[in-house]
C-alpha positions as CSV (number, residue, x, y, z in Angstrom):
1,M,148.2,-55.2,-69.0
2,D,151.6,-54.2,-70.4
3,I,152.5,-52.4,-67.2
4,L,152.6,-55.7,-65.3
5,Y,155.7,-56.6,-67.3
6,L,157.4,-53.7,-65.6
7,L,155.7,-53.7,-62.2
8,V,156.2,-57.4,-61.3
9,P,159.9,-57.6,-61.9
10,L,160.4,-54.2,-60.2
11,S,158.5,-55.4,-57.2
12,L,160.6,-58.6,-57.0
13,V,163.8,-56.4,-57.1
14,F,162.4,-54.3,-54.2
15,V,161.6,-57.4,-52.2
16,F,165.1,-58.8,-52.8
17,L,166.7,-55.5,-51.7
18,I,164.5,-55.2,-48.6
19,G,165.5,-58.8,-47.7
20,L,169.2,-58.0,-48.1
21,L,168.8,-54.9,-45.9
22,F,167.0,-56.9,-43.3
23,R,169.7,-59.6,-43.3
24,W,172.4,-56.9,-43.0
25,S,170.7,-55.3,-40.1
26,L,170.4,-58.7,-38.3
27,A,174.1,-59.4,-38.9
28,A,175.1,-55.9,-37.7
29,G,173.3,-56.4,-34.4
30,Q,170.5,-53.8,-34.8
31,F,168.1,-56.1,-33.0
32,D,170.3,-57.4,-30.2
33,D,169.1,-55.3,-27.4
34,L,165.5,-54.2,-27.8
35,E,164.7,-53.3,-24.2
36,G,168.0,-51.5,-23.2
37,P,167.2,-48.1,-24.7
38,A,163.7,-48.2,-23.2
39,H,165.1,-48.8,-19.7
40,R,168.1,-46.4,-20.2
41,I,165.7,-43.4,-20.7
42,L,164.1,-44.1,-17.3
43,M,167.4,-44.2,-15.4
44,D,168.4,-41.1,-13.4
45,D,171.5,-39.2,-14.3
46,D,172.9,-37.9,-11.1
47,R,175.8,-36.0,-12.7
48,A,175.7,-32.3,-12.1
49,G,175.3,-30.0,-15.1
50,G,173.4,-32.5,-17.2
51,E,176.7,-33.7,-18.7
52,R,176.5,-37.1,-20.4
53,A,179.4,-39.6,-19.9
54,D,179.4,-40.6,-23.6
55,K,179.6,-37.1,-24.8
56,P,183.1,-36.3,-26.1
57,G,184.8,-33.2,-24.8
58,G,182.7,-32.8,-21.7
59,S,184.8,-30.8,-19.3
60,P,183.8,-29.1,-16.0
61,C,184.6,-25.7,-17.5
62,A,182.3,-26.4,-20.5
63,A,179.4,-27.3,-18.2
64,G,179.8,-24.0,-16.4
65,R,180.5,-25.5,-13.0
66,I,184.0,-24.0,-12.7
67,E,184.4,-20.3,-13.3
68,Q,187.3,-19.0,-15.2
69,P,189.4,-16.3,-13.4
């Protein structure tokens, strides 16, 4: 029975922390676009070499499309 004096306040602290994390994720926009990533994975990427547009440093030489002399 004494363990309840520890577990009840500890569980209330956890519930409060989870609530704060959930509110932060809502404010940060984590749940704004739920369908976009699901549709994006189905779209074809017609660029040669499999290079992504959002990948930094993507150059034609890095993809192997232009040969170095």
